[in-house]
N, C-alpha and C positions, 0 to 999 in steps of 0.2 A: 123655261126656266133653265133648264141644263145651255142651251145656246147661250142665254144671256151670261150665265155664270162664267163661261169662260171667255167670250168674248168683250167682257167688262173690263181685262187683263190685257187685253193683246198690244194695245198699243204700250201703257207704262213699262208690261215688261216680256211680253213674250217676244214682241220683235229681236229686244237686244238679247235673248235665252237662243235661240234660233239662229241668229244671225250678229253673234255676240263680234269675232274678228270684221266684221263688214261695217258693224255699227259703231265701235271705236273708230275705225278709218273714216267714214264719210263723216261724223261728227268731231271729229280731229279729237277724241279724247283719251286718256289712259284710262287704265282698270279703276284705279283710285277715286278719278272724276264722275266714271260712271257710279261707281258703288255710292259719291255721294250725292246724288240725282235720284238713286233709291231712299237715300236716309232724309232726304228732303221730303220724299214721298211719304216714307213712315211716321215720319213726325208728325205731320198734316193728319195722316191716317190714324193715329193714333187716337187722337181727340174725337176725329168722325165715328172711330168703332163704338165707342161708350154712348157716345151723345145720339149719334144713329141707331143703336141698339134700344136704347127707348122708345126712339120715333116706332119703332117696328110693333113695338106692343100697344102702340095707338092705333096705328092706320094700316088697312091692306095694301098688299105688297106691288098692285099691279101699277101704279101710276108711281111710287116710287120707285120702281127698278127701271120703268121708263124713261122717267127723265134722267136719271143714272145715265142710263147709255147714250141717250142724246148729246147730254151735255159732254162726256166723254170723248165722245167722236169728233164734237168740234176741236178740241185739242189736237187731233191729228192733222187738220188740216193746214195748224201752224206747227208741229212737227215735219212736214212735209219740207218746208222752206228751208230746212235747215238750219235752223235760228243759234244765236250766240251761248254759250254756255250759261251766262245770266239769265237769259230767257229759258233756256231749257229747265234751269233753276225753277224758274216761277209757273211754267208748266206743267213740272213735275208733280209742285207742293198744290197747284190745280186739281192734278188727276188724284190725288190723296184725298182731297175732298168729293171728287165729283163720282167715284167709284167705291167711297166705301159709306160715306155720311148716309145715302138714299139707300143704299145696294145692300150692304153685307146682311145685317141682321135680320132683312126683310127675306132675304133669298133662303138662309138657315132657319127662320120659324118657318116658311112656306114648306120647304121640305119635311122639316119634322111631323107638320099637321099630314103632309100627304103619306109620309111611313107608317101613320098610325100607333097602336100599342104593339103589335107584334112584328112588323117589318122596317125598323129603324135602320138597320144595316141593310138591307137591299135598297130603302130610298136613298141614304146617303151614299152608299155604291153606285147607285145608276148614276145621280146628282154628280159625284167626282168622276165617274168612268165617262159619262158622257161628254164630262168638260173635257176629257183627256182625249176621247174620239174627236171634237171638235177643235183641240189643238192641234192633235196631230195633221187632220185635214187642212186647217189654215196654213201649219207648217209645211205641208208638200206642195199644197197650192203656191204658197208665197214662194217657197226655193224655185219652184218653175216658172211664175212670174218673175223673178230676179235673174233666173238664164236666159227666160226668151229677151229679156230689153236688156242685158249686158252684151251688146254686139261684138265685143272683143273675147279674147281669151282672160279669166281673172286674172292670170299671172303677169298681163300686158295692159289691163285695163286701167286708163287712169281714174283719180279722184272724181273728175267730174262725171266721167261715164258710169261709175259706180253709184253717184249719187244719183245719176238719173233713174238707174233701174230701180235703184233702191228705193226713187220718190213712188214709184207703181205700187211697190209693195205696200207702203204707207199707205197713197190714195186709196186703193182696193180695201185694207182693213180698216181704213175710217169708217167709207160707204156701208160695208158689211155692218159693224157696228149699229150706225145711225139708222140701219134698214130696220134690224133687229128690235130696236128701240119702240121703235112705230107698231111694229109686227104685236111686241109685248102688250103694248097701250091697247091695240083693238080687239085680240083674243085671248089672254091667260086671265081668266076667270076662273077664282079659285071660292066655290060655295061652300061658306062653312058658317056654323053660329057666333054670332058676334061674342059671347060669353066665354066660347070656346079658345079664340082667336085672341082677345084685346083683355088687358089687365085690368081688374074693377078698379084696383086702385091708380088716381093717376099722377100720384107722387113720386116722381122718379128716383129723388134722394132714396126713401124709402125703401122701395124697391130692390136701389142696390146695395144697400146695407143688409136686407136680408138674403141676397145672393151672395154677400161675403163671408157670411156666417155657416155655409156649406163647405165641410174639409174637401170635397169633390172638385170643388169649382178652383181649388186654388191648383189640387193635383193635375187637375185639368190643364190650367196654366201652364203647368212645368211642359206636360206631356205636349202640347202644341208648340211650345215655344222650341223644343228640343225637336221635333219632328218637323217643324216650318224651316229651320235652318236647314236640315237635310234637302228641301224642298229648295232651299236658296243657292244650296250647292249646284243645281240641277243646270244653273245659270252657266256655271264654267264648263259645263261637258263639252259644248262646241270648242271652246278655247283650248281644252285639252287634247283633243283631237287635231287641233291647228299646230300649238306651241310645244309640242309631246310626240303626238304619234306622225307629224309630217304631213296631214292632209290639206289640201288647199281651201278656200273660203265655201266654195262650194259645196264640196266633199263633205267639210265640218257641219257645215250647216243641214245636210241629209241624216250625219250621226244624229246632230241633236233631236231633228225631226222624227226620225225614225224611232228612237228610244221612247217617245211621246206615247208610240201607240201601244208600250206595255202598260201605261197608266188605265185605257180600258177594261185592258183583260184583269188586269190585277184588282182593279176595283170590283168589276161584277162579281169575279170570284168571291173574293174576302165578303162582301156585302152580304151575297146569300149562303156562304158558310157562318157570319158571323149571328146570321139569324137563328143559328141552327147549334148554335151552342151561344157564346157572350163577345161583344166586340173586344172587349179589355184584352181577351187573351190572344187574338189577334194582332191587337198591338204593339202587345210583349214580342210576338213572333217577328213584327217588322223590325224592332228596335236590333234585336239579335240579329237577325238579318243587314241591316244596316250597318250595325257595328263590324261584323264581319267584313262587309263590301268596302268601305270605308278605311279599316286596315288594311287590308290588301291595296288602296291607293297610295296609303300614307307610306308604305313598305320602300317605295321608288320601285317594285319590279318590272311596272309596265313604262316601257321605253319603246321606242320607236318601231323597233322590229318584233314587238309582242303584239300584234292586231287582233289574235283571234282572242288571246287573252283579255286584253283590252276589253272585246266586245262583250266577255262572260263577264269581267267584273264590273262594267257599267250595267247589264241587265240584273246581275243581281243587287248591285246600287238599287237601281231603279225600282226595283219589285217592294222592297224595303218600304223607300222612300213612298211610294203610292197606297200600298199596304194601309199605313197611317195615317195618309189623307181622306183616304176614303171616310173613314171611321172614327176619326176623332171627334166629332160632333155628333154622330151615333152616338155616344156612351152616355150622352146627357140623361136619358132615359134612368141608363143603372145609378146616376150620379145623384138620381131624385130630386133634379132639376124641375120646378113645375111649368108646364107649358106654356102657360099664360105667360111667365117672366122669360121665357127664350130668349127673344131681342136683347133684353136686359143682361141676361145671363153672358149671352156671347156676344155683347158689346165688353164687359167689366172682363170675360176671360181672353178674348183677341187683344185688350190694352197691354198685358203681359205677353199674350202666347204670340202676338204678331211683330213684338220689339227685334227682329232678326230683319225686318224692312229695313230699322234703322241701324244696325248696327254690321250685318253680314255684308253688306255690299262693301263698304269701305276694307273691312276687315280684309276681307279676301284681294280686295286691289291692293292696299296697302302689300301684303308679303306675294302678291304676284308682282307687282313692280319692282319691288327689293330686293327679291329672288327669283331673277329670273329663269324661264327651265324649270324642270322638274321639282328641283326644291319648294318653290312656291307653294306648287299644287302640296306637297307633302304635308307643309306645315296647315293648308286648307285642311286635308282629311285626316291630320290629326285631329284638329278642333272638333271634326264632324264625330270623331270617335270617342271624345269627351261626351259632347252631347247626347248620342247613343246610349251610352250607360249613364249619363241622368236621367235622360227619359226613360229608361228601361226601369229603373230603381223608382220612378213615380209612378209608373204601370205598377207594378209588381204590389205597391203600397193599396194604390186604387182599387185594384183586384181584389186584394185583401180587404178592404172595407166593404166591398158592394159583396162580398161574399157570406160575410157578418150579419150584414141585413137581410140577405137571401135567408139565411140559415134562420 
């Protein structure tokens, strides 16, 4: 489940995050065009979240997750042909369906059941931490493959040579995703009672209405929206290293890959700590750390000769971001969301919470293209500071509300 949870997003998101400068070059895209591809993905994904969520309350996860992985992997072989921008738009729309509709609600619900009544923080911490470790390892392997097949120096290599090297990264990733789908189909067995997992009421619309009546659900929408925007900003870490700090493409990819190792460390730690207290308090801390880190980037202090300061600031911002990712579905129990309606709740919450999939890419791309150099990044991190403040306010309200119910 952990492997599938990260590998499902390797092709639509991970490659362009770690290899952002290379990805833009080999597909002949600017930042706004790449952001628009994410917007296509996000638009399709929004509808997939809510309808796929209700599906997860009816069917067990093994087949849903397996089919999703295999269908997503097929798109990777098309990506490896370096298609036109129009085909890329269709491909990202396809991925918005395959990587969400059958997959997302099933994974979150299976994790919640796995965590039981006392270990929600650890369950989701291990899920996202394991996903982070998988991403970090895939990043390291991907950079190694790219370096091996890039016969010339990165600064002198032609576009065709870079495409040939990057094609091997895409094909390797596609094969790994497909193999994982087969492994899930054969070996991922969750033995649970049907009435615990499945909703007795098969009327999806009625279940959606009952979920929308919970204030905690609306607060979770806001928390995830703000936290996920922070996660979307990690897409430009390697580009910042290249554009502002002066790293070449391989070194920039290494920076993006190495910071991914912070994700498992952070998620494992906060997942354990959350079960000793409560998850929302650690989400509040995460937003405070994100606010501090984003403000530092927005200030414009981090320029080409500030390498150590850049790495420290990157670590601070990444820790805040990953701490929240580990826990924002772990607090479903604190928000009194019935376990039988977890899939529906995840779908409804994700409908709003993951809208950064639609607007974050084009927004960041517009300002980065419109204001070259550090100025564009200052705009992006200023937006992140605003998101951190809004998320902090929603988290404080969630904490107050759940504290009242505990009393």
